[in-house]
PDB file with one MODEL, atoms N, CA, C and O in Angstrom:
MODEL        1
ATOM      1  N   UNK A   1       9.601  -9.894  24.868  1.00  0.00           N
ATOM      2  CA  UNK A   1       8.752  -9.058  24.053  1.00  0.00           C
ATOM      3  C   UNK A   1       9.256  -9.109  22.609  1.00  0.00           C
ATOM      4  O   UNK A   1      10.454  -8.953  22.374  1.00  0.00           O
ATOM      5  N   UNK A   2       8.374  -9.322  21.652  1.00  0.00           N
ATOM      6  CA  UNK A   2       8.715  -9.345  20.237  1.00  0.00           C
ATOM      7  C   UNK A   2       8.401  -8.000  19.622  1.00  0.00           C
ATOM      8  O   UNK A   2       7.326  -7.442  19.842  1.00  0.00           O
ATOM      9  N   UNK A   3       9.333  -7.483  18.855  1.00  0.00           N
ATOM     10  CA  UNK A   3       9.133  -6.219  18.169  1.00  0.00           C
ATOM     11  C   UNK A   3       9.047  -6.496  16.679  1.00  0.00           C
ATOM     12  O   UNK A   3       9.969  -7.067  16.096  1.00  0.00           O
ATOM     13  N   UNK A   4       7.954  -6.097  16.066  1.00  0.00           N
ATOM     14  CA  UNK A   4       7.771  -6.257  14.630  1.00  0.00           C
ATOM     15  C   UNK A   4       8.347  -5.028  13.933  1.00  0.00           C
ATOM     16  O   UNK A   4       7.992  -3.899  14.274  1.00  0.00           O
ATOM     17  N   UNK A   5       9.228  -5.237  12.966  1.00  0.00           N
ATOM     18  CA  UNK A   5       9.791  -4.123  12.226  1.00  0.00           C
ATOM     19  C   UNK A   5       8.785  -3.548  11.248  1.00  0.00           C
ATOM     20  O   UNK A   5       8.795  -2.348  10.974  1.00  0.00           O
ATOM     21  N   UNK A   6       7.925  -4.393  10.724  1.00  0.00           N
ATOM     22  CA  UNK A   6       6.872  -3.966   9.824  1.00  0.00           C
ATOM     23  C   UNK A   6       5.804  -5.050   9.826  1.00  0.00           C
ATOM     24  O   UNK A   6       6.070  -6.203  10.167  1.00  0.00           O
ATOM     25  N   UNK A   7       4.617  -4.670   9.449  1.00  0.00           N
ATOM     26  CA  UNK A   7       3.515  -5.634   9.398  1.00  0.00           C
ATOM     27  C   UNK A   7       3.550  -6.369   8.066  1.00  0.00           C
ATOM     28  O   UNK A   7       3.586  -5.744   7.006  1.00  0.00           O
ATOM     29  N   UNK A   8       3.538  -7.684   8.120  1.00  0.00           N
ATOM     30  CA  UNK A   8       3.526  -8.484   6.903  1.00  0.00           C
ATOM     31  C   UNK A   8       2.088  -8.723   6.468  1.00  0.00           C
ATOM     32  O   UNK A   8       1.181  -8.783   7.298  1.00  0.00           O
ATOM     33  N   UNK A   9       1.884  -8.858   5.159  1.00  0.00           N
ATOM     34  CA  UNK A   9       0.536  -9.142   4.668  1.00  0.00           C
ATOM     35  C   UNK A   9       0.033 -10.482   5.200  1.00  0.00           C
ATOM     36  O   UNK A   9       0.820 -11.313   5.654  1.00  0.00           O
ATOM     37  N   UNK A  10      -1.266 -10.684   5.141  1.00  0.00           N
ATOM     38  CA  UNK A  10      -1.856 -11.897   5.707  1.00  0.00           C
ATOM     39  C   UNK A  10      -1.392 -13.169   5.009  1.00  0.00           C
ATOM     40  O   UNK A  10      -1.372 -14.229   5.635  1.00  0.00           O
ATOM     41  N   UNK A  11      -1.020 -13.100   3.734  1.00  0.00           N
ATOM     42  CA  UNK A  11      -0.549 -14.305   3.056  1.00  0.00           C
ATOM     43  C   UNK A  11       0.710 -14.865   3.716  1.00  0.00           C
ATOM     44  O   UNK A  11       1.019 -16.046   3.557  1.00  0.00           O
ATOM     45  N   UNK A  12       1.427 -14.039   4.443  1.00  0.00           N
ATOM     46  CA  UNK A  12       2.658 -14.494   5.078  1.00  0.00           C
ATOM     47  C   UNK A  12       2.393 -15.608   6.091  1.00  0.00           C
ATOM     48  O   UNK A  12       3.284 -16.404   6.386  1.00  0.00           O
ATOM     49  N   UNK A  13       1.183 -15.665   6.618  1.00  0.00           N
ATOM     50  CA  UNK A  13       0.843 -16.732   7.566  1.00  0.00           C
ATOM     51  C   UNK A  13       0.981 -18.115   6.936  1.00  0.00           C
ATOM     52  O   UNK A  13       1.185 -19.099   7.648  1.00  0.00           O
ATOM     53  N   UNK A  14       0.870 -18.202   5.605  1.00  0.00           N
ATOM     54  CA  UNK A  14       0.968 -19.476   4.896  1.00  0.00           C
ATOM     55  C   UNK A  14       2.319 -19.672   4.204  1.00  0.00           C
ATOM     56  O   UNK A  14       2.503 -20.642   3.468  1.00  0.00           O
ATOM     57  N   UNK A  15       3.245 -18.775   4.430  1.00  0.00           N
ATOM     58  CA  UNK A  15       4.544 -18.829   3.741  1.00  0.00           C
ATOM     59  C   UNK A  15       5.410 -19.971   4.270  1.00  0.00           C
ATOM     60  O   UNK A  15       5.432 -20.257   5.467  1.00  0.00           O
ATOM     61  N   UNK A  16       6.112 -20.608   3.354  1.00  0.00           N
ATOM     62  CA  UNK A  16       7.007 -21.712   3.719  1.00  0.00           C
ATOM     63  C   UNK A  16       8.161 -21.227   4.595  1.00  0.00           C
ATOM     64  O   UNK A  16       8.740 -22.010   5.349  1.00  0.00           O
ATOM     65  N   UNK A  17       8.495 -19.949   4.497  1.00  0.00           N
ATOM     66  CA  UNK A  17       9.621 -19.405   5.265  1.00  0.00           C
ATOM     67  C   UNK A  17       9.242 -19.030   6.693  1.00  0.00           C
ATOM     68  O   UNK A  17      10.116 -18.765   7.518  1.00  0.00           O
ATOM     69  N   UNK A  18       7.966 -19.006   6.985  1.00  0.00           N
ATOM     70  CA  UNK A  18       7.529 -18.589   8.323  1.00  0.00           C
ATOM     71  C   UNK A  18       8.189 -19.478   9.372  1.00  0.00           C
ATOM     72  O   UNK A  18       8.058 -20.702   9.344  1.00  0.00           O
ATOM     73  N   UNK A  19       8.886 -18.848  10.277  1.00  0.00           N
ATOM     74  CA  UNK A  19       9.575 -19.578  11.330  1.00  0.00           C
ATOM     75  C   UNK A  19      10.989 -19.990  10.957  1.00  0.00           C
ATOM     76  O   UNK A  19      11.714 -20.546  11.782  1.00  0.00           O
ATOM     77  N   UNK A  20      11.388 -19.719   9.714  1.00  0.00           N
ATOM     78  CA  UNK A  20      12.753 -20.050   9.288  1.00  0.00           C
ATOM     79  C   UNK A  20      13.752 -19.053   9.866  1.00  0.00           C
ATOM     80  O   UNK A  20      13.385 -17.964  10.309  1.00  0.00           O
ATOM     81  N   UNK A  21      14.993 -19.440   9.852  1.00  0.00           N
ATOM     82  CA  UNK A  21      16.066 -18.568  10.311  1.00  0.00           C
ATOM     83  C   UNK A  21      16.200 -17.388   9.344  1.00  0.00           C
ATOM     84  O   UNK A  21      16.439 -17.612   8.157  1.00  0.00           O
ATOM     85  N   UNK A  22      16.058 -16.151   9.801  1.00  0.00           N
ATOM     86  CA  UNK A  22      16.132 -14.990   8.907  1.00  0.00           C
ATOM     87  C   UNK A  22      17.448 -14.873   8.138  1.00  0.00           C
ATOM     88  O   UNK A  22      17.467 -14.358   7.020  1.00  0.00           O
ATOM     89  N   UNK A  23      18.540 -15.346   8.724  1.00  0.00           N
ATOM     90  CA  UNK A  23      19.833 -15.245   8.045  1.00  0.00           C
ATOM     91  C   UNK A  23      19.834 -15.957   6.692  1.00  0.00           C
ATOM     92  O   UNK A  23      20.603 -15.592   5.802  1.00  0.00           O
ATOM     93  N   UNK A  24      18.994 -16.951   6.535  1.00  0.00           N
ATOM     94  CA  UNK A  24      18.898 -17.668   5.264  1.00  0.00           C
ATOM     95  C   UNK A  24      18.403 -16.713   4.173  1.00  0.00           C
ATOM     96  O   UNK A  24      18.851 -16.799   3.030  1.00  0.00           O
ATOM     97  N   UNK A  25      17.496 -15.817   4.513  1.00  0.00           N
ATOM     98  CA  UNK A  25      16.875 -14.915   3.548  1.00  0.00           C
ATOM     99  C   UNK A  25      17.556 -13.554   3.466  1.00  0.00           C
ATOM    100  O   UNK A  25      17.248 -12.754   2.583  1.00  0.00           O
ATOM    101  N   UNK A  26      18.472 -13.293   4.377  1.00  0.00           N
ATOM    102  CA  UNK A  26      19.209 -12.034   4.391  1.00  0.00           C
ATOM    103  C   UNK A  26      20.705 -12.320   4.529  1.00  0.00           C
ATOM    104  O   UNK A  26      21.311 -12.019   5.558  1.00  0.00           O
ATOM    105  N   UNK A  27      21.304 -12.914   3.465  1.00  0.00           N
ATOM    106  CA  UNK A  27      22.729 -13.236   3.536  1.00  0.00           C
ATOM    107  C   UNK A  27      23.576 -11.967   3.579  1.00  0.00           C
ATOM    108  O   UNK A  27      23.140 -10.912   3.116  1.00  0.00           O
ATOM    109  N   UNK A  28      24.784 -12.067   4.135  1.00  0.00           N
ATOM    110  CA  UNK A  28      25.658 -10.896   4.196  1.00  0.00           C
ATOM    111  C   UNK A  28      25.979 -10.371   2.797  1.00  0.00           C
ATOM    112  O   UNK A  28      26.000 -11.127   1.826  1.00  0.00           O
ATOM    113  N   UNK A  29      26.224  -9.086   2.714  1.00  0.00           N
ATOM    114  CA  UNK A  29      26.564  -8.452   1.430  1.00  0.00           C
ATOM    115  C   UNK A  29      27.729  -9.188   0.777  1.00  0.00           C
ATOM    116  O   UNK A  29      28.732  -9.489   1.425  1.00  0.00           O
ATOM    117  N   UNK A  30      27.582  -9.468  -0.503  1.00  0.00           N
ATOM    118  CA  UNK A  30      28.630 -10.160  -1.242  1.00  0.00           C
ATOM    119  C   UNK A  30      28.557 -11.675  -1.167  1.00  0.00           C
ATOM    120  O   UNK A  30      29.401 -12.360  -1.745  1.00  0.00           O
ATOM    121  N   UNK A  31      27.562 -12.212  -0.463  1.00  0.00           N
ATOM    122  CA  UNK A  31      27.425 -13.659  -0.297  1.00  0.00           C
ATOM    123  C   UNK A  31      26.122 -14.183  -0.897  1.00  0.00           C
ATOM    124  O   UNK A  31      25.472 -15.048  -0.309  1.00  0.00           O
ATOM    125  N   UNK A  32      25.735 -13.659  -2.074  1.00  0.00           N
ATOM    126  CA  UNK A  32      24.465 -14.067  -2.651  1.00  0.00           C
ATOM    127  C   UNK A  32      24.479 -15.498  -3.154  1.00  0.00           C
ATOM    128  O   UNK A  32      23.424 -16.043  -3.479  1.00  0.00           O
ATOM    129  N   UNK A  33      25.653 -16.123  -3.228  1.00  0.00           N
ATOM    130  CA  UNK A  33      25.705 -17.538  -3.572  1.00  0.00           C
ATOM    131  C   UNK A  33      25.002 -18.382  -2.527  1.00  0.00           C
ATOM    132  O   UNK A  33      24.578 -19.504  -2.804  1.00  0.00           O
ATOM    133  N   UNK A  34      24.880 -17.838  -1.324  1.00  0.00           N
ATOM    134  CA  UNK A  34      24.199 -18.556  -0.246  1.00  0.00           C
ATOM    135  C   UNK A  34      22.684 -18.408  -0.337  1.00  0.00           C
ATOM    136  O   UNK A  34      21.964 -18.975   0.485  1.00  0.00           O
ATOM    137  N   UNK A  35      22.186 -17.658  -1.319  1.00  0.00           N
ATOM    138  CA  UNK A  35      20.752 -17.453  -1.474  1.00  0.00           C
ATOM    139  C   UNK A  35      20.050 -18.697  -2.011  1.00  0.00           C
ATOM    140  O   UNK A  35      18.821 -18.752  -2.025  1.00  0.00           O
ATOM    141  N   UNK A  36      20.809 -19.688  -2.451  1.00  0.00           N
ATOM    142  CA  UNK A  36      20.207 -20.899  -3.003  1.00  0.00           C
ATOM    143  C   UNK A  36      19.294 -21.602  -2.008  1.00  0.00           C
ATOM    144  O   UNK A  36      18.248 -22.126  -2.390  1.00  0.00           O
ATOM    145  N   UNK A  37      19.677 -21.618  -0.751  1.00  0.00           N
ATOM    146  CA  UNK A  37      18.828 -22.268   0.265  1.00  0.00           C
ATOM    147  C   UNK A  37      17.491 -21.545   0.378  1.00  0.00           C
ATOM    148  O   UNK A  37      16.438 -22.182   0.424  1.00  0.00           O
ATOM    149  N   UNK A  38      17.534 -20.216   0.423  1.00  0.00           N
ATOM    150  CA  UNK A  38      16.304 -19.429   0.510  1.00  0.00           C
ATOM    151  C   UNK A  38      15.451 -19.633  -0.739  1.00  0.00           C
ATOM    152  O   UNK A  38      14.237 -19.815  -0.641  1.00  0.00           O
ATOM    153  N   UNK A  39      16.078 -19.603  -1.906  1.00  0.00           N
ATOM    154  CA  UNK A  39      15.344 -19.794  -3.153  1.00  0.00           C
ATOM    155  C   UNK A  39      14.695 -21.180  -3.202  1.00  0.00           C
ATOM    156  O   UNK A  39      13.609 -21.337  -3.760  1.00  0.00           O
ATOM    157  N   UNK A  40      15.351 -22.172  -2.625  1.00  0.00           N
ATOM    158  CA  UNK A  40      14.775 -23.514  -2.562  1.00  0.00           C
ATOM    159  C   UNK A  40      13.518 -23.551  -1.714  1.00  0.00           C
ATOM    160  O   UNK A  40      12.543 -24.218  -2.061  1.00  0.00           O
ATOM    161  N   UNK A  41      13.543 -22.838  -0.610  1.00  0.00           N
ATOM    162  CA  UNK A  41      12.352 -22.753   0.253  1.00  0.00           C
ATOM    163  C   UNK A  41      11.237 -22.036  -0.497  1.00  0.00           C
ATOM    164  O   UNK A  41      10.083 -22.463  -0.467  1.00  0.00           O
ATOM    165  N   UNK A  42      11.590 -20.945  -1.167  1.00  0.00           N
ATOM    166  CA  UNK A  42      10.597 -20.175  -1.931  1.00  0.00           C
ATOM    167  C   UNK A  42       9.981 -21.006  -3.054  1.00  0.00           C
ATOM    168  O   UNK A  42       8.788 -20.884  -3.335  1.00  0.00           O
ATOM    169  N   UNK A  43      10.780 -21.843  -3.689  1.00  0.00           N
ATOM    170  CA  UNK A  43      10.304 -22.624  -4.837  1.00  0.00           C
ATOM    171  C   UNK A  43       9.136 -23.529  -4.459  1.00  0.00           C
ATOM    172  O   UNK A  43       8.265 -23.787  -5.290  1.00  0.00           O
ATOM    173  N   UNK A  44       9.104 -24.008  -3.239  1.00  0.00           N
ATOM    174  CA  UNK A  44       8.033 -24.895  -2.811  1.00  0.00           C
ATOM    175  C   UNK A  44       6.937 -24.204  -2.027  1.00  0.00           C
ATOM    176  O   UNK A  44       6.112 -24.868  -1.398  1.00  0.00           O
ATOM    177  N   UNK A  45       6.916 -22.883  -2.054  1.00  0.00           N
ATOM    178  CA  UNK A  45       5.985 -22.123  -1.228  1.00  0.00           C
ATOM    179  C   UNK A  45       4.662 -21.877  -1.952  1.00  0.00           C
ATOM    180  O   UNK A  45       4.641 -21.562  -3.142  1.00  0.00           O
ATOM    181  N   UNK A  46       3.577 -22.023  -1.227  1.00  0.00           N
ATOM    182  CA  UNK A  46       2.241 -21.839  -1.807  1.00  0.00           C
ATOM    183  C   UNK A  46       1.887 -20.370  -2.029  1.00  0.00           C
ATOM    184  O   UNK A  46       0.925 -20.081  -2.741  1.00  0.00           O
ATOM    185  N   UNK A  47       2.624 -19.447  -1.447  1.00  0.00           N
ATOM    186  CA  UNK A  47       2.339 -18.014  -1.629  1.00  0.00           C
ATOM    187  C   UNK A  47       3.509 -17.308  -2.316  1.00  0.00           C
ATOM    188  O   UNK A  47       3.697 -16.104  -2.145  1.00  0.00           O
ATOM    189  N   UNK A  48       4.284 -18.049  -3.082  1.00  0.00           N
ATOM    190  CA  UNK A  48       5.453 -17.505  -3.768  1.00  0.00           C
ATOM    191  C   UNK A  48       5.089 -16.343  -4.690  1.00  0.00           C
ATOM    192  O   UNK A  48       5.814 -15.349  -4.737  1.00  0.00           O
ATOM    193  N   UNK A  49       3.990 -16.446  -5.416  1.00  0.00           N
ATOM    194  CA  UNK A  49       3.576 -15.382  -6.343  1.00  0.00           C
ATOM    195  C   UNK A  49       3.252 -14.107  -5.567  1.00  0.00           C
ATOM    196  O   UNK A  49       3.720 -13.025  -5.923  1.00  0.00           O
ATOM    197  N   UNK A  50       2.457 -14.233  -4.517  1.00  0.00           N
ATOM    198  CA  UNK A  50       2.090 -13.065  -3.713  1.00  0.00           C
ATOM    199  C   UNK A  50       3.331 -12.423  -3.102  1.00  0.00           C
ATOM    200  O   UNK A  50       3.451 -11.198  -3.077  1.00  0.00           O
ATOM    201  N   UNK A  51       4.235 -13.235  -2.618  1.00  0.00           N
ATOM    202  CA  UNK A  51       5.466 -12.736  -2.016  1.00  0.00           C
ATOM    203  C   UNK A  51       6.316 -12.007  -3.060  1.00  0.00           C
ATOM    204  O   UNK A  51       6.867 -10.941  -2.788  1.00  0.00           O
ATOM    205  N   UNK A  52       6.414 -12.588  -4.245  1.00  0.00           N
ATOM    206  CA  UNK A  52       7.187 -11.960  -5.308  1.00  0.00           C
ATOM    207  C   UNK A  52       6.617 -10.611  -5.704  1.00  0.00           C
ATOM    208  O   UNK A  52       7.368  -9.667  -5.948  1.00  0.00           O
ATOM    209  N   UNK A  53       5.304 -10.510  -5.770  1.00  0.00           N
ATOM    210  CA  UNK A  53       4.667  -9.231  -6.086  1.00  0.00           C
ATOM    211  C   UNK A  53       4.915  -8.215  -4.982  1.00  0.00           C
ATOM    212  O   UNK A  53       5.211  -7.052  -5.255  1.00  0.00           O
ATOM    213  N   UNK A  54       4.796  -8.653  -3.747  1.00  0.00           N
ATOM    214  CA  UNK A  54       5.051  -7.789  -2.596  1.00  0.00           C
ATOM    215  C   UNK A  54       6.497  -7.300  -2.608  1.00  0.00           C
ATOM    216  O   UNK A  54       6.770  -6.146  -2.279  1.00  0.00           O
ATOM    217  N   UNK A  55       7.411  -8.175  -2.987  1.00  0.00           N
ATOM    218  CA  UNK A  55       8.835  -7.847  -2.992  1.00  0.00           C
ATOM    219  C   UNK A  55       9.179  -6.752  -3.985  1.00  0.00           C
ATOM    220  O   UNK A  55      10.207  -6.091  -3.842  1.00  0.00           O
ATOM    221  N   UNK A  56       8.343  -6.552  -4.982  1.00  0.00           N
ATOM    222  CA  UNK A  56       8.601  -5.509  -5.973  1.00  0.00           C
ATOM    223  C   UNK A  56       8.167  -4.128  -5.500  1.00  0.00           C
ATOM    224  O   UNK A  56       8.407  -3.134  -6.185  1.00  0.00           O
ATOM    225  N   UNK A  57       7.533  -4.060  -4.341  1.00  0.00           N
ATOM    226  CA  UNK A  57       7.143  -2.760  -3.805  1.00  0.00           C
ATOM    227  C   UNK A  57       8.401  -2.008  -3.375  1.00  0.00           C
ATOM    228  O   UNK A  57       9.387  -2.629  -2.976  1.00  0.00           O
ATOM    229  N   UNK A  58       8.374  -0.678  -3.453  1.00  0.00           N
ATOM    230  CA  UNK A  58       9.578   0.116  -3.166  1.00  0.00           C
ATOM    231  C   UNK A  58      10.166  -0.079  -1.769  1.00  0.00           C
ATOM    232  O   UNK A  58      11.372   0.086  -1.582  1.00  0.00           O
ATOM    233  N   UNK A  59       9.342  -0.422  -0.799  1.00  0.00           N
ATOM    234  CA  UNK A  59       9.873  -0.541   0.564  1.00  0.00           C
ATOM    235  C   UNK A  59      10.659  -1.831   0.817  1.00  0.00           C
ATOM    236  O   UNK A  59      11.339  -1.937   1.837  1.00  0.00           O
ATOM    237  N   UNK A  60      10.582  -2.800  -0.077  1.00  0.00           N
ATOM    238  CA  UNK A  60      11.337  -4.049   0.093  1.00  0.00           C
ATOM    239  C   UNK A  60      12.624  -3.934  -0.711  1.00  0.00           C
ATOM    240  O   UNK A  60      12.616  -4.037  -1.938  1.00  0.00           O
ATOM    241  N   UNK A  61      13.717  -3.724  -0.014  1.00  0.00           N
ATOM    242  CA  UNK A  61      14.996  -3.513  -0.681  1.00  0.00           C
ATOM    243  C   UNK A  61      15.989  -4.632  -0.417  1.00  0.00           C
ATOM    244  O   UNK A  61      16.908  -4.834  -1.210  1.00  0.00           O
ATOM    245  N   UNK A  62      15.830  -5.349   0.655  1.00  0.00           N
ATOM    246  CA  UNK A  62      16.833  -6.319   1.067  1.00  0.00           C
ATOM    247  C   UNK A  62      16.252  -7.719   1.187  1.00  0.00           C
ATOM    248  O   UNK A  62      15.060  -7.890   1.441  1.00  0.00           O
ATOM    249  N   UNK A  63      17.099  -8.706   1.002  1.00  0.00           N
ATOM    250  CA  UNK A  63      16.727 -10.084   1.241  1.00  0.00           C
ATOM    251  C   UNK A  63      16.169 -10.810   0.033  1.00  0.00           C
ATOM    252  O   UNK A  63      15.963 -10.233  -1.036  1.00  0.00           O
ATOM    253  N   UNK A  64      15.933 -12.094   0.242  1.00  0.00           N
ATOM    254  CA  UNK A  64      15.306 -12.943  -0.772  1.00  0.00           C
ATOM    255  C   UNK A  64      13.814 -12.988  -0.468  1.00  0.00           C
ATOM    256  O   UNK A  64      13.399 -13.372   0.625  1.00  0.00           O
ATOM    257  N   UNK A  65      13.018 -12.591  -1.451  1.00  0.00           N
ATOM    258  CA  UNK A  65      11.561 -12.574  -1.332  1.00  0.00           C
ATOM    259  C   UNK A  65      10.992 -13.172  -2.603  1.00  0.00           C
ATOM    260  O   UNK A  65      11.437 -12.817  -3.694  1.00  0.00           O
ATOM    261  N   UNK A  66      10.046 -14.046  -2.500  1.00  0.00           N
ATOM    262  CA  UNK A  66       9.427 -14.624  -3.682  1.00  0.00           C
ATOM    263  C   UNK A  66      10.427 -15.312  -4.597  1.00  0.00           C
ATOM    264  O   UNK A  66      10.214 -15.400  -5.806  1.00  0.00           O
ATOM    265  N   UNK A  67      11.507 -15.793  -4.024  1.00  0.00           N
ATOM    266  CA  UNK A  67      12.525 -16.483  -4.798  1.00  0.00           C
ATOM    267  C   UNK A  67      13.448 -15.579  -5.586  1.00  0.00           C
ATOM    268  O   UNK A  67      14.183 -16.046  -6.457  1.00  0.00           O
ATOM    269  N   UNK A  68      13.418 -14.270  -5.286  1.00  0.00           N
ATOM    270  CA  UNK A  68      14.276 -13.328  -5.995  1.00  0.00           C
ATOM    271  C   UNK A  68      15.201 -12.587  -5.037  1.00  0.00           C
ATOM    272  O   UNK A  68      14.838 -12.288  -3.900  1.00  0.00           O
ATOM    273  N   UNK A  69      16.390 -12.303  -5.520  1.00  0.00           N
ATOM    274  CA  UNK A  69      17.356 -11.520  -4.743  1.00  0.00           C
ATOM    275  C   UNK A  69      17.136 -10.034  -5.027  1.00  0.00           C
ATOM    276  O   UNK A  69      16.357  -9.669  -5.908  1.00  0.00           O
ATOM    277  N   UNK A  70      17.822  -9.194  -4.282  1.00  0.00           N
ATOM    278  CA  UNK A  70      17.735  -7.747  -4.480  1.00  0.00           C
ATOM    279  C   UNK A  70      18.100  -7.376  -5.917  1.00  0.00           C
ATOM    280  O   UNK A  70      17.405  -6.587  -6.557  1.00  0.00           O
ATOM    281  N   UNK A  71      19.183  -7.944  -6.413  1.00  0.00           N
ATOM    282  CA  UNK A  71      19.664  -7.653  -7.765  1.00  0.00           C
ATOM    283  C   UNK A  71      18.627  -8.075  -8.813  1.00  0.00           C
ATOM    284  O   UNK A  71      18.370  -7.343  -9.769  1.00  0.00           O
ATOM    285  N   UNK A  72      18.044  -9.240  -8.629  1.00  0.00           N
ATOM    286  CA  UNK A  72      17.031  -9.726  -9.572  1.00  0.00           C
ATOM    287  C   UNK A  72      15.803  -8.821  -9.577  1.00  0.00           C
ATOM    288  O   UNK A  72      15.222  -8.565 -10.632  1.00  0.00           O
ATOM    289  N   UNK A  73      15.404  -8.335  -8.395  1.00  0.00           N
ATOM    290  CA  UNK A  73      14.237  -7.445  -8.321  1.00  0.00           C
ATOM    291  C   UNK A  73      14.526  -6.095  -8.958  1.00  0.00           C
ATOM    292  O   UNK A  73      13.640  -5.506  -9.578  1.00  0.00           O
ATOM    293  N   UNK A  74      15.750  -5.593  -8.817  1.00  0.00           N
ATOM    294  CA  UNK A  74      16.107  -4.336  -9.484  1.00  0.00           C
ATOM    295  C   UNK A  74      15.969  -4.488 -11.003  1.00  0.00           C
ATOM    296  O   UNK A  74      15.466  -3.588 -11.676  1.00  0.00           O
ATOM    297  N   UNK A  75      16.414  -5.620 -11.536  1.00  0.00           N
ATOM    298  CA  UNK A  75      16.310  -5.873 -12.970  1.00  0.00           C
ATOM    299  C   UNK A  75      14.840  -5.936 -13.391  1.00  0.00           C
ATOM    300  O   UNK A  75      14.461  -5.362 -14.411  1.00  0.00           O
ATOM    301  N   UNK A  76      14.014  -6.634 -12.605  1.00  0.00           N
ATOM    302  CA  UNK A  76      12.586  -6.753 -12.918  1.00  0.00           C
ATOM    303  C   UNK A  76      11.937  -5.374 -12.913  1.00  0.00           C
ATOM    304  O   UNK A  76      11.147  -5.060 -13.803  1.00  0.00           O
ATOM    305  N   UNK A  77      12.264  -4.543 -11.915  1.00  0.00           N
ATOM    306  CA  UNK A  77      11.688  -3.187 -11.847  1.00  0.00           C
ATOM    307  C   UNK A  77      12.083  -2.368 -13.074  1.00  0.00           C
ATOM    308  O   UNK A  77      11.253  -1.643 -13.621  1.00  0.00           O
ATOM    309  N   UNK A  78      13.339  -2.474 -13.513  1.00  0.00           N
ATOM    310  CA  UNK A  78      13.782  -1.736 -14.705  1.00  0.00           C
ATOM    311  C   UNK A  78      13.014  -2.210 -15.936  1.00  0.00           C
ATOM    312  O   UNK A  78      12.596  -1.404 -16.768  1.00  0.00           O
ATOM    313  N   UNK A  79      12.834  -3.511 -16.042  1.00  0.00           N
ATOM    314  CA  UNK A  79      12.112  -4.057 -17.203  1.00  0.00           C
ATOM    315  C   UNK A  79      10.642  -3.647 -17.205  1.00  0.00           C
ATOM    316  O   UNK A  79      10.042  -3.484 -18.267  1.00  0.00           O
ATOM    317  N   UNK A  80      10.068  -3.482 -16.023  1.00  0.00           N
ATOM    318  CA  UNK A  80       8.658  -3.095 -15.930  1.00  0.00           C
ATOM    319  C   UNK A  80       8.453  -1.599 -16.188  1.00  0.00           C
ATOM    320  O   UNK A  80       7.354  -1.167 -16.538  1.00  0.00           O
ATOM    321  N   UNK A  81       9.511  -0.824 -16.014  1.00  0.00           N
ATOM    322  CA  UNK A  81       9.399   0.646 -16.170  1.00  0.00           C
ATOM    323  C   UNK A  81       9.270   1.063 -17.623  1.00  0.00           C
ATOM    324  O   UNK A  81       9.167   2.255 -17.916  1.00  0.00           O
TER     325      UNK A  81
ENDMDL
END
């Protein structure tokens, strides 16, 4: 049985990361140097823009989304405020 933690938007069906190992997009704390692999996948993704916009929503706090890390998204949110 598969348990969904949250419902992803429909654009996720076309995401390059779909089916990828989640650990690539959720590296352990303090290991953001390993985010390069995830960012590489995001760079070639056809829904990167949609994912990046979704990642700026308050409920997305962890992981690499739309080619951005948590720290990068915090900076973007501050700049947008």
